[in-house]
Structure formats: C-alpha cells, structure tokens
C-alpha positions as a printed Julia matrix, in Angstrom:
445×3 Matrix{Float64}:
 -10.11   -8.98   10.85
  -6.66   -7.69    9.88
  -4.05   -9.11    7.54
  -2.25  -10.87   10.36
  -5.36  -12.92   11.18
  -5.9   -13.68    7.51
  -2.34  -14.94    7.12
  -2.74  -17.03   10.27
  -5.91  -18.65    8.89
  -4.25  -19.37    5.53
  -1.28  -20.98    7.29
  -3.66  -23.1     9.37
  -5.48  -24.3     6.23
  -2.15  -25.11    4.59
  -1.12  -27.15    7.62
  -4.44  -29.0     7.55
  -3.89  -29.85    3.88
  -0.38  -31.11    4.59
  -1.56  -33.03    7.64
  -4.28  -34.75    5.6
  -1.71  -35.68    2.95
   1.02  -37.09    5.18
  -1.33  -38.1     8.03
   0.62  -36.17   10.69
  -1.2   -35.74   14.01
   1.0   -32.97   15.35
   0.25  -30.79   12.26
  -3.46  -31.15   13.05
  -2.69  -29.94   16.54
  -0.71  -26.9    15.33
  -3.46  -25.95   12.86
  -6.08  -26.26   15.59
  -4.06  -24.0    17.87
  -3.79  -21.36   15.12
  -7.57  -21.44   14.55
  -8.19  -21.21   18.29
  -5.89  -18.19   18.6
  -7.81  -16.34   15.87
 -11.19  -17.14   17.45
  -9.97  -16.12   20.91
  -8.55  -12.87   19.51
 -11.86  -12.05   17.76
 -13.91  -12.73   20.89
 -11.6   -10.74   23.17
 -11.41   -7.91   20.62
 -15.2    -7.73   20.38
 -15.46   -7.63   24.16
 -12.78   -4.92   24.51
 -14.71   -2.5    22.28
 -17.98   -2.82   24.23
 -19.24   -1.07   27.35
 -17.06    1.99   26.75
 -18.32    5.54   27.29
 -16.37    8.17   25.36
 -16.7    11.94   25.65
 -14.99   14.26   23.17
 -14.3    17.93   23.93
 -13.02   20.48   21.41
 -13.68   24.13   20.43
 -16.92   24.74   18.57
 -15.25   27.05   16.03
 -11.75   26.89   14.56
  -9.9    28.18   11.52
  -8.86   26.04    8.6
  -5.28   24.78    8.93
  -4.79   25.97   12.52
  -4.2    23.28   15.18
  -6.61   22.97   18.1
  -6.76   20.74   21.16
  -9.14   17.81   21.52
  -9.71   15.92   24.77
 -11.01   12.35   24.96
 -12.46   10.98   28.19
 -12.85    7.19   28.05
 -14.65    5.24   30.77
 -14.67    1.47   31.08
 -18.15    0.56   32.37
 -17.34   -3.16   32.53
 -16.16   -5.22   35.48
 -12.92   -6.33   33.83
 -10.04   -4.36   32.32
  -9.82   -3.63   28.59
  -6.41   -3.96   26.98
  -4.91   -2.41   23.83
  -7.97   -0.4    22.81
  -7.37    2.02   19.92
  -9.5     5.11   19.28
  -9.16    6.9    15.93
 -10.66   10.4    15.59
 -12.0    10.7    12.03
 -14.41   13.65   12.29
 -12.24   15.7     9.91
 -11.23   12.85    7.6
  -8.61   10.14    7.53
 -11.15    7.29    7.71
  -8.95    5.1     5.56
  -5.46    4.04    6.5
  -2.74    4.48    3.91
  -1.97    1.36    1.96
   1.52    0.04    1.21
   1.29    1.46   -2.33
   0.27    4.91   -1.01
   3.21    4.95    1.39
   5.59    4.02   -1.44
   4.13    6.74   -3.7
   4.48    9.33   -0.96
   8.12    8.44   -0.35
   8.78    8.67   -4.1
   7.19   12.16   -4.21
   9.34   13.27   -1.28
  12.5    12.11   -3.07
  11.52   13.9    -6.28
  10.41   17.05   -4.46
   6.95   18.58   -4.54
   7.75   22.29   -4.74
   5.09   24.29   -6.55
   2.62   21.41   -6.54
  -0.67   21.13   -4.7
  -0.53   18.81   -1.67
  -1.58   15.23   -2.3
  -4.55   13.65   -0.57
  -2.33   11.96    1.99
  -0.6    15.26    2.76
  -3.94   16.99    3.32
  -5.05   14.25    5.73
  -1.9    14.77    7.78
  -3.02   16.24   11.11
  -6.74   15.82   10.27
  -7.04   12.57   12.26
  -5.37   11.1    15.31
  -5.05    7.58   16.7
  -4.77    7.0    20.45
  -4.01    3.6    22.0
  -4.92    2.75   25.59
  -2.8    -0.08   26.94
  -5.06   -0.66   29.92
  -8.54    0.64   30.77
  -9.25   -0.31   34.39
 -12.85   -1.25   35.26
 -15.21    1.6    36.19
 -12.49    4.23   35.82
 -11.96    7.24   33.54
  -8.89    7.77   31.4
  -8.28   11.1    29.61
  -5.95   12.1    26.81
  -5.4    15.34   24.88
  -4.14   15.7    21.31
  -4.2    18.28   18.53
  -5.99   18.3    15.18
  -5.97   20.64   12.18
  -8.85   20.88    9.71
  -7.68   20.98    6.09
 -11.0    22.21    4.69
 -13.66   24.62    5.93
 -17.14   23.36    6.62
 -19.77   22.62    9.23
 -19.06   19.23   10.78
 -21.72   17.45   12.8
 -21.14   15.03   15.63
 -17.67   13.69   16.17
 -16.9    10.28   14.69
 -14.6     7.85   16.45
 -13.45    4.43   15.26
 -12.84    2.17   18.26
 -10.85   -1.0    17.6
  -9.01   -3.76   19.4
  -6.88   -6.67   18.23
  -7.78   -8.81   21.22
  -5.34  -10.77   23.33
  -3.01  -11.73   20.47
  -3.6    -8.67   18.29
  -4.66  -10.76   15.32
  -8.45  -10.42   15.4
  -9.06   -6.71   15.03
 -12.65   -5.68   15.73
 -13.85   -2.19   14.83
 -16.93   -0.18   15.69
 -17.84    3.42   14.91
 -19.15    5.73   17.64
 -20.75    9.15   17.15
 -20.25   11.62   19.98
 -21.83   15.02   20.58
 -19.02   17.34   19.46
 -20.1    19.68   16.59
 -17.42   21.74   14.89
 -17.45   24.68   12.48
 -14.26   25.28   10.48
 -13.81   28.82    9.13
 -11.91   29.43    5.88
  -8.24   30.28    6.37
  -7.64   34.01    6.83
  -4.58   35.76    5.39
  -3.43   38.99    7.0
  -3.63   41.87    4.52
  -1.74   45.11    4.95
  -3.94   46.92    2.4
  -6.98   46.41    0.24
  -8.77   49.09   -1.83
 -12.32   48.6    -0.57
 -11.68   50.0     2.9
 -14.72   51.14    4.91
 -14.82   54.9     5.04
 -17.39   57.12    6.79
 -17.02   59.55    3.88
 -18.39   56.97    1.47
 -21.95   57.65    2.62
 -23.81   60.0     4.96
 -24.06   58.88    8.56
 -27.25   56.93    9.07
 -28.12   56.36   12.68
 -30.09   53.2    13.28
 -30.84   50.75   16.09
 -28.6    52.37   18.69
 -28.77   49.32   20.95
 -26.75   47.22   18.5
 -23.04   46.77   19.06
 -20.52   47.62   16.37
 -18.09   50.34   15.25
 -18.99   53.63   16.94
 -18.0    55.97   19.76
 -20.53   55.29   22.53
 -19.51   52.59   25.01
 -21.54   49.35   24.76
 -19.8    46.78   27.02
 -16.92   44.3    27.21
 -16.32   40.74   26.06
 -13.49   38.26   25.44
 -11.11   38.96   22.56
 -11.98   37.28   19.25
  -9.88   37.06   16.14
 -10.35   40.2    14.04
 -10.71   42.57   17.01
  -8.47   45.62   17.0
  -5.84   45.82   19.74
  -6.85   49.45   20.15
 -10.07   48.24   21.79
  -8.36   46.06   24.43
  -9.48   46.89   27.98
  -6.04   46.58   29.56
  -7.17   46.92   33.18
  -9.66   44.05   32.94
  -7.15   42.07   30.85
  -4.55   42.31   33.62
  -7.16   41.41   36.24
  -8.65   38.37   34.48
  -5.5    37.1    32.78
  -6.99   37.02   29.27
  -7.61   39.61   26.58
 -10.81   41.64   27.12
 -12.01   44.14   24.51
 -14.43   47.05   24.68
 -17.48   47.22   22.4
 -19.18   50.31   21.06
 -22.63   51.04   19.66
 -22.71   51.01   15.88
 -23.72   54.33   14.34
 -24.03   53.6    10.63
 -24.47   50.84    8.15
 -21.4    49.32    6.49
 -19.93   51.48    3.74
 -18.81   48.52    1.59
 -20.5    45.56    0.03
 -19.21   42.16   -1.08
 -20.98   40.16   -3.77
 -19.88   36.55   -3.43
 -20.41   34.47   -6.55
 -18.41   31.26   -6.31
 -19.47   28.3    -8.41
 -18.64   24.61   -8.14
 -15.03   23.97   -9.27
 -14.08   21.67  -12.13
 -10.34   21.37  -11.41
  -8.1    20.98   -8.38
  -8.91   18.79   -5.39
 -11.16   18.97   -2.35
  -9.09   21.56   -0.47
  -7.27   23.45   -3.22
  -9.63   24.68   -5.92
 -11.17   27.93   -7.12
 -14.16   27.67   -4.75
 -12.14   27.15   -1.56
  -9.55   29.79   -2.47
 -12.38   32.2    -3.28
 -13.84   31.71    0.19
 -10.4    32.22    1.73
 -10.06   35.46   -0.22
 -13.48   36.67    0.97
 -12.67   35.79    4.59
  -9.36   37.68    4.37
 -11.07   40.79    2.97
 -13.75   40.73    5.68
 -11.08   40.26    8.36
  -9.15   43.22    6.93
 -12.22   45.45    7.03
 -13.2    44.32   10.53
  -9.73   45.15   11.84
 -10.28   48.72   10.61
 -13.58   49.22   12.36
 -16.14   48.27    9.73
 -18.04   45.25    8.52
 -19.43   44.81    4.99
 -22.85   43.96    3.63
 -22.5    40.47    2.15
 -24.58   39.33   -0.82
 -24.5    35.56   -1.44
 -26.51   33.09   -3.56
 -29.29   31.4    -1.62
 -31.76   28.93   -3.1
 -32.86   30.32   -6.46
 -31.9    33.92   -5.67
 -29.65   36.0    -3.44
 -29.54   36.95    0.22
 -28.18   40.03    2.01
 -26.49   39.27    5.34
 -25.06   41.66    7.93
 -23.61   40.83   11.33
 -22.33   42.75   14.33
 -19.48   40.25   14.76
 -16.91   39.18   12.18
 -17.45   35.55   13.18
 -21.0    35.71   11.86
 -19.56   36.26    8.38
 -17.05   33.45    8.88
 -19.87   31.06    9.84
 -21.7    31.94    6.63
 -18.57   31.3     4.59
 -17.95   27.99    6.37
 -21.43   26.8     5.35
 -21.31   28.25    1.81
 -22.71   26.05   -0.96
 -22.31   26.94   -4.66
 -25.47   27.65   -6.68
 -27.11   24.35   -7.63
 -27.04   23.22  -11.22
 -24.38   25.63  -12.43
 -20.67   25.31  -13.13
 -17.7    27.55  -13.98
 -18.02   26.58  -17.64
 -21.4    28.27  -18.08
 -24.28   30.13  -16.49
 -22.3    32.64  -14.44
 -22.98   35.78  -16.54
 -26.75   35.49  -16.03
 -26.29   34.8   -12.33
 -23.96   37.79  -12.03
 -26.57   40.09  -13.56
 -29.15   38.8   -11.05
 -26.73   39.4    -8.19
 -25.85   42.9    -9.34
 -29.54   43.78   -9.65
 -30.23   42.42   -6.17
 -27.26   44.3    -4.7
 -28.33   47.53   -6.37
 -31.76   47.3    -4.75
 -30.69   46.12   -1.32
 -27.31   47.63   -0.47
 -28.14   50.82    1.42
 -26.52   54.11    0.43
 -24.8    52.72   -2.66
 -21.62   51.43   -0.96
 -18.57   50.45   -2.95
 -18.89   46.8    -4.03
 -16.22   44.13   -4.2
 -16.97   41.16   -6.45
 -15.44   37.83   -5.41
 -15.91   35.3    -8.23
 -14.38   32.16   -9.7
 -14.45   31.58  -13.42
 -12.71   29.98  -16.36
 -10.46   32.22  -18.47
 -12.89   32.17  -21.41
 -15.88   33.27  -19.35
 -14.0    35.79  -17.21
 -13.83   38.37  -19.99
 -17.62   38.56  -20.21
 -17.97   38.76  -16.43
 -15.47   41.62  -16.17
 -17.24   43.45  -18.96
 -20.56   43.18  -17.1
 -19.05   44.46  -13.86
 -17.27   47.35  -15.61
 -20.51   48.56  -17.23
 -22.17   48.84  -13.81
 -19.64   51.4   -12.58
 -16.47   51.57  -10.45
 -15.81   48.24   -8.8
 -13.16   45.97   -7.34
 -13.05   42.41   -8.67
 -11.32   39.46   -7.02
 -11.25   36.73   -9.67
 -10.15   33.18   -8.85
  -9.02   31.69  -12.15
 -10.36   28.17  -12.57
  -7.84   27.29  -15.32
  -4.88   27.68  -12.96
  -5.95   24.62  -10.93
  -5.93   22.31  -13.96
  -2.98   20.21  -15.06
  -0.65   21.86  -17.58
  -1.35   25.43  -16.48
   1.42   27.83  -17.54
   2.46   30.45  -14.99
   3.95   32.87  -17.52
   0.69   34.23  -18.94
   0.32   37.29  -16.69
   0.88   39.84  -19.45
  -1.55   38.11  -21.79
  -4.21   37.83  -19.1
  -3.79   41.46  -18.04
  -4.14   42.7   -21.63
  -7.26   40.62  -22.3
  -8.98   41.68  -19.07
  -8.04   45.34  -19.56
  -9.7    45.2   -22.98
 -12.83   43.7   -21.38
 -13.08   46.67  -19.01
 -13.06   49.06  -22.02
 -11.35   51.79  -20.02
 -14.06   51.95  -17.32
 -12.99   52.26  -13.66
 -12.04   48.79  -12.48
  -9.45   47.24  -10.22
  -8.82   43.52  -10.75
  -7.09   41.14   -8.34
  -6.29   37.73   -9.8
  -6.05   34.65   -7.57
  -4.29   31.63   -9.05
  -3.08   28.35   -7.61
   0.63   29.11   -7.58
   0.52   32.62   -6.08
   0.23   33.36   -2.37
  -3.08   34.78   -1.16
  -1.45   37.88    0.38
   0.26   38.71   -2.91
  -2.92   38.09   -4.92
  -4.98   40.48   -2.77
  -2.45   43.28   -2.42
  -1.05   43.46   -5.97
  -3.81   44.29   -8.51
  -3.35   42.7   -11.92
  -4.87   45.71  -13.7
  -6.25   49.12  -12.76
  -8.28   50.83  -15.46
 -10.05   54.17  -15.74
  -8.24   55.59  -12.71
C-alpha cells in the first residue's frame, strides 16, 4: 500500500467522523466510495502481479562501472490483460527508493558541489537498478524490453532479483512481490590502463622451464583461436578470421614457462570509507590493473592470496581467471587494518618463498593504516628487492589532509632502511593510474 492509498483511507475516516457528527448521508456515501476504491485497487493490483513468467538475460561477467545490456522477457500466462505492471531490477542494489529527504539532500549537495568527495550512497546506486513499466500485457503473449545497468561494486551475484508491483486500476493500492530469476553475474574489479609498471614479466628473470606443453599461454607455438577477451594483445588478432566472422578473433600459443612475477595480495577489511570506495576495493582495483598490464605484455603472474587460515597459490592461463578470483575475494576473517597484519604478512612471505617457482620478482598489494604501514614496509624490505603497492586506510577517513606526501615519503623511506624497495601509494583522492605509475619512494636503487 502506497502513500496515496493511505491518504485516501485517512480522508475516508475523516469523512465518516464528520458524517457521524452532522448526520449527513451523502458523506457516508463518499467515504464508502473511497474505501471501495482502495479495496478494488488492492485486489486488481494483487491480480496484476500474478501469473507472470519473467526471463532475464545479461552477460555472465562484466567489469565494475561499465554499462551492460539486460533483456527482460515478460509473459502474461493469464486469460485477461495486465495493466500498469512495474518491474524493478534490484540484483545490483537500489532495493529502496529515495525518500523526500534524500532527494532534498542530494539537490543540496549538487548546489554546493561535490568535487574531491567520495560519491554518496544515492550516487553509487545510480545506474545499478532500473524500473520498467508495462502499460499493457496482453494475455498469453510475450513482451520484451532491453535496458542497461552498471555495477558499482565488484562481487559474485547470485540469481537476479526483480520487484514486480502494480497499483491496480486506480494506482492507489500498490502490491509488490519479489521474484528470483536464474541470471548469475560476476562483476570484476575496475581495471585502469597502465602505460608502465616496474614488475614487468621478463624471460630473463628466470631460466626457461618447459612444462605441460598442451596448456595455452604466452609462447611461440600455435595453439588455436578464440574470441577476443579484454586483456588480449592486438598483436595476436587473427585478422583474416576477424574479417570473415565480423568479430575480433585472437590466436593462442602454447605456454613455455612459468610466470616470472608474483603478486602477494594482502587486503584486510576496511575501517573507513563506504561500500564501494575504501582501501579494500581500491586495493583489488590496483591488483586487477597490474594483472591486466602484465597480461597485455604476454605474461601472467603467480597470485598468492589468503584462503581460510593460510594462503593459496593460484595460476591461470586466462586473465579472466584472475579477475574471477579478485571478484570473489574475502578479507582474512577476524583481522582488521588496525592490527594483525604484520604476522599475516610474515606468513604470506614464507608461503610465497616456498611456493613461487624460480624466485620471481614479487609485488605486494596491501592496505594498512599509516601507523602500521611502517612496520609492514620494514618487513618487506628485509626480505629483499620488492615492489609494494600500499593502499592507505587513513586517506578514506574524514579529515584526511592531502598535503602529507613529503612526510609520508620520509617516514616510509626510513622504514626501508636503504634496502631496495619501490613503493606506490594509493590514496582516496589520487587517480589509480597516477598512483600506479608514479612511485612515492625508490630506495636502494
């Protein structure tokens, strides 16, 4: 029942009270008509949302923030038409409609300007849900509609969720029901194009190690062809087949050696920011961008991530395998950026030392508070030459000052104690491309 029906009922009760006071028959009649209209609207609204079959089609994998098409196919299985049926797609969020106060607050923020601030919750939901209204659904017929969505946060989403509603004949008795449809979706972290990054796969970094020649990957022997996927090099496009089939087709080659780089991912649960903009999510975006950069240059890394009570080494022949792992990433249970990371880092470094073949160069992607970061950098520097991508938790908190770069650089340089280390600092207010291409400090070079 919506506000219109509630107001109508209150008016009817007021008329009944007045009619009882002044003993006016026609007021009784008007009040009765108002009650009847609400009841009729509720009954017709309930009926309009039943006996509907809805199919939802969308890509199985998309990237965070990038729009994609969704198709709804609605069939009326009843014998009579359904009118003014509304379907709201809430798989990615937007289950609640904005209130009057939220609309007023948003307009006030627009007037004041929001430059340099993280998007509000209502801004993040923009494009994450869509509402479609069908004026008329004829009996035993299909009606299709296509719209676009954009996921604001990575993750593995299960079945699609649709809220079907109808206001009935008079639009005052809104009835809602939630339907779950078979339409799983995996949202990859947003990828930023990088022109350079220090940990570039290089055959010279380790002796060639031939293994499992039947596996596809970066090599010289022809393996086969497939459709183009994001991260593939344009140098591998099979132009003749592309022209023939009308879509990009790339050539695959047998992989000849293990990856020459490793990534140790150690991202803990954030304590500041919001659901989409925090140190954990930006850390995953940084890791995805680094993997995409390496894949575009013909190599894929060995990825070490927390799993259960320990760590896990994962390797894939396709860059999307890494993206799927990042989409499903969960921070280590029972820990937080304010404590516990140094011990976990030591465990991860020990695991990586035993399991990364050939001693490849390692990139550490971590989030941490400013106070704890000095200890973490000191631990990494002792282990040997390394590249660290640090997402600073403090920068997502209120009152963060953006003019502390010199102070931070000096403190972290002291933590490295002159040992070979290259540090990239990711903060809320800096762009990801700038954070990953401009090192904050380089020591021991």
